N, C-alpha and C positions, 0 to 999 in steps of 0.2 A: 174078457180081458182085453185091454187095449195097451199098446206099448209105445212109448216115446223114446226118442234118442237115436234114431237111425242117422248115419253120417250126414245125410243131406237135409235132414229135417230142421225146420225153423219153428218159431212159436206159432206162425200162421198154420203150419201143418198140425201142430198140437191142437190148436183151436178148432180146425176142421174135424179132427178126430173126435174131439169132445162133442161138437155139434152133431156128428154122426151118431155117437153113442146116445146122446140125449134124444135123438129122433126115433130111436128104436123102442119097442115095448119091452124093455128089460126090467126084471125085478132086482137084479144085482149086477154090479159091474166093478171093475177096478182098473187103475191106470198104473202101469209099471214102467220102470226103466229097462231098456233093451239090455240083455245080457249076452256077452260073447262067451258061449259055452264050448268048452274044450271039444274039438273034433267036428264042430258044425262048420258049414261052408263059410259062414260069416267069420268065425274064429280063425279058420285057415287063411282067409284073405288078410285079416288083421295080423296074423303071425308072419305071413310072407312080407308084410309091410313093416314089420318090426314094432308093431303097436302092442302086442301081447307076447308073452314068453310061454315056453312049454310047461311052466309052473302055474300059469294062470288058467284055472279050470272053470271059473265062472266070474267073469269080469264085467262090471256094469259099464255101459257107454258113458263117455265123458271127455271133456276137453283135456283132462289130465293125461290121457293116453292118445289124444287126437283121434278118437273114435266118434266124436260128436262136436258140434260147434259150441256146446254149452257144457259147463261143469256138471258133474254127476249130481251134486247137491241141488243145483238149479232145476234139473230135470225131475228129481224126486219131489221137490217142492211144487213144481208145476202140476205133476200128477196128483199130489195131495189136494191142491186147490180144485182140480177138476173133479176129484172124488167127492169132496164136500159140496161143490156146486151141483153135481149130479143129484145127490140125495136131498139137498135142500131146495130144489126147484119146486115151485107150486104144483106142477103136474105130477110130481112123484109123491111128495109128502102130503098133499091135500087132495089129490085126485082130480085136479083141474087141468085143462089143456093150457 
């Protein structure tokens, strides 16, 4: 599993993550949006900064809460594109390098 959407990440970071994933001999992979999970260190920091509330138990990163520089929907779509790009590359689907 690979995660996109850390507060400082740009699309260049996303692309480097994808290239890293594609360079590994993986049979399966997925690309997900970072979640701020209640009680985690990341969630506590966001809570202290007023970006999440004590009612937010599993909140995806996104511009909407100022936890990413991109909207959640953009990060989800980027991950979806990387997912299909990973599985449709010739070295995966055809066994060629």
